[in-house]
C-alpha positions in Angstrom: 90.5 68.6 26.9 90.9 65.0 27.9 92.8 64.3 24.7 95.3 67.1 25.5 95.7 65.8 29.0 96.3 62.2 27.7 99.0 63.4 25.2 100.7 65.4 28.0 100.7 62.4 30.3 102.1 60.2 27.5 104.8 62.8 26.8 105.7 63.1 30.5 105.9 59.3 30.8 108.3 59.1 27.9 110.4 62.0 29.2 110.7 60.6 32.7 111.4 57.1 31.5 114.7 58.2 30.1 115.5 60.5 33.1 114.6 58.5 36.2 116.7 60.5 38.6 115.6 63.9 37.4 112.9 64.4 40.0 115.2 63.4 42.8 117.8 65.9 41.7 115.3 68.6 41.5 114.1 67.7 45.0 117.6 67.8 46.4 118.0 71.2 44.8 114.8 72.4 46.6 116.1 71.2 49.9 119.5 72.9 49.4 117.6 76.2 48.4 115.6 75.9 51.6 118.9 75.5 53.6 120.3 78.6 52.0 117.2 80.5 52.8 117.5 79.6 56.4 121.0 81.2 56.5 120.0 84.5 54.9 118.5 86.9 57.4 115.3 88.7 56.4 113.8 86.0 54.2 110.5 86.3 56.1 107.8 83.7 55.7 109.6 81.8 53.0 112.3 80.7 55.5 109.9 80.3 58.4 107.5 78.1 56.5 110.2 75.8 55.0 108.2 75.8 51.8 111.1 74.5 49.6 111.9 71.8 52.2 108.4 70.5 52.1 108.2 70.7 48.3 111.5 68.9 48.0 110.5 66.0 50.3 107.2 65.5 48.5 108.8 65.7 45.0 111.5 63.3 46.2 108.9 60.8 47.3 107.0 61.1 44.1 110.3 60.8 42.2 111.2 57.5 43.9 107.7 56.1 43.2 107.9 57.2 39.5 111.4 55.8 39.1 110.4 52.5 40.7 107.3 52.2 38.5 109.2 53.0 35.3 
């Protein structure tokens, strides 16, 4: 199991090293999706909880740290 996890982390490291801005673009997409959900009436708890906004901010911070480290 540890070997599989190590290979996945190595693959992810190689993948993100060539695409440093990918996590930031995904996080911007999450934030835009959250904004659209706020405008649509009847979205329920998904709009009230701002789930995609929080995911976007966290992913954006992680993306900046990963891009800086690579």
